[in-house]
C-alpha positions, 0 to 999 in steps of 0.5 A: 311480491318479488314478481311484481317488483320484477314487472315494475322494474321491466316496465321502467326499463322498457322506456329506454330498452324496449323489449326485443325479439330475436327470430330464429328461422329454419326450413320447417319452423320459425322461433323467437327469443324474447329479450326483456329490458333486464336481460338487455341491461345485463348484456350491456353491463357485461359488455361494458365490463369486458371492454373496460377490463380489456382497456385496463389490461392493455394499459398495464401491459404497455406500462410494464413494457415501457418500464422494463425497457427503461430499466434494462437501459439503465442497468446497461448504463450502470454496468458500463459505468461500473466496468469503466470504474473497475478498469480505472481502479485496475490501472491505478492499482498497477501504477501504485504497485509499480511505484512501490516496486520502484521505491523498493529498488531506489531504497536498495540502491540508496543502501548500497550507496550509503555503504560505499560512502560509509566505507570511504568516510572511514578510510578517509578518517583513518588517513587523516589520523595517520597524517596528523600523527606524521605531522606531530612527529615531524613537528617534534623533530623540527623543534629538536633540530632547531634546539640543536641548531641554537645550541651549535650557534652558542658553542660557535660564539663561545669558541670564537670568544675563546679564539680572540682571548687565546695568547698561546703559541702560533702552532697551538693557535693553528691547531685550535683554528683547524679544530674550530674550522672543522667544527664550524664546517660540521655544524654548518653542514648540520644546519644546512641539512636541518634547514633542508629537512625543515623545508621538506617537513614544511612542504609535507605539512602543507600537503597534509593540510591541503589533503585534509581540506580536500577530504573535508570537502569530499565529506561535505559532498558525500553528506549532501548526497546522503541527505538527498538520498535519505529525503527521497527514501523518506518521501517514498515511505510517506507516499507508500504508508499513508494510503495503507494507514487510511485504508485500515482506518476507513475499515474501522480497524486499529492500525496499532493493534494490527501492527502489534499482532503481525509483529508477534507472528513475524518476529524473526530478525536479520538480513538487510533490514537489521538496524545499523549497529551503534559504536562499540567504543561508547561513541554516540550514534551519528545523525546518519545512523539515526536517520537510517535506523528511522528509515529501516523502521519505516520500511519495517512498518510498511512491510507489516502493513503489507502483511496485514493487508494480505490477511484482511478481506479488502479484495472483491471476491468476483473479478469478472463482470458482475452487478450488485443486486442486494446490499447489507441491511434490512430486507423484506422484514429480515436482516440481510447480513451480506452483499449479493453479487450477480454474474453468469452461472459458474463465474469464478469466486476468489478468496478476498484474503489469506486464511484457513478454510473452516467449512466447505459444504452444504448449510441450510439456506446458504446452499453450498457454503465456504467459510474462511477464517482470517487473522484479527478475528475476521471470517468471510463467507461465500454462499449459494455456490455451484461448485466447491474447489477447496476443503476444510483445513486448506490454507488459501491466499488472496486471489486463490479460486475457491469455488464457482458462482451458482444458485444453491440453497434459498436463492432466486437466481445465480449470484454470490452471497458474500459476508464479512464477520468480525468476532461472529458479528456481521459487518458490511463487506462494502466497508472493506471494499470501498476502503481499498479502492484507492490502494489496490 
């Protein structure tokens, strides 16, 4: 049955593919090979399949070559853009650092000026009080002198009346006249001396009033200068504190809790930032003292922000040229709990904040792993390293080199796997890195 079907199939194909014979001739014989229609159909089909496969393979290779070229160009452009952005950020960070140093220097100069002005004001106040006391004494003396002058004038009038009514002898009159003339001469001299002293006292009083007006004017000028200096310092504090406050809030951190924790760890007091003391005489603090204390409080808060920023992982763990190869989130059906940064083998890896090394060794899929415990319950991890440069228990600061980038553990190429954990809960590291872009 099958033989008949094959025969019929060959007969039907023979209309389009007639039977062919391939002759093979040698020196002593001639042979031929029969090529039936079915054999010819199989040969043509195999040739068509081979040709089609070659065309498809060539097209795939061409598409891969074109795609790879465009990806390389795009990667090069992205790397150039990122390097430009990094350079701009570095320049802006340097500018912000210079502004902070300049603000600190201006504040120190302002404190020195305030101290000088306070000393001058105290001296002027003491001098004014002395002048007021002297004026009161002079006025009292003048009033007593004028009273004595009035009494002397009254006595002179009485004596004159007595002279008019005297009817004694000429000798007695002459004696009395001589006594009266000497008394009048004495009183006249006393009155003249009193008048001179009164004029001198009046001149001193006028000078005292003029000096008081001058001191009050100088005090107003000193007050204006103090207001100007205070305004500049307050503006500098505002410019310095606001970016730090925004940075912490962008990272999802409570600034008040951070400040309280830092203040508990750095609670020593003394030195130039001690609040200005209140008067021991029971007097209310002046406006300048209250304003200076507010500035000192702002500087203390700025310093606490600086300490908190040093202990929070806002920095990038790689300072050399690199590229982000994988972000935080689901990947291949599993959760990727960090950010991957790729660079050349052996690229230095740096601590992103102050802390203590709690692990430095091999850890399963992480390979060579470093764990650093920071303040505020934050931990950072640096995985797939080629070399470890710290040991467990070491205390590191931001920017300290802790290892070299490698390919250890479960890794497909040289890169750094960087994690940030808060209370052992993974947090996207880019939250901290992006929050600090406009500050550092």
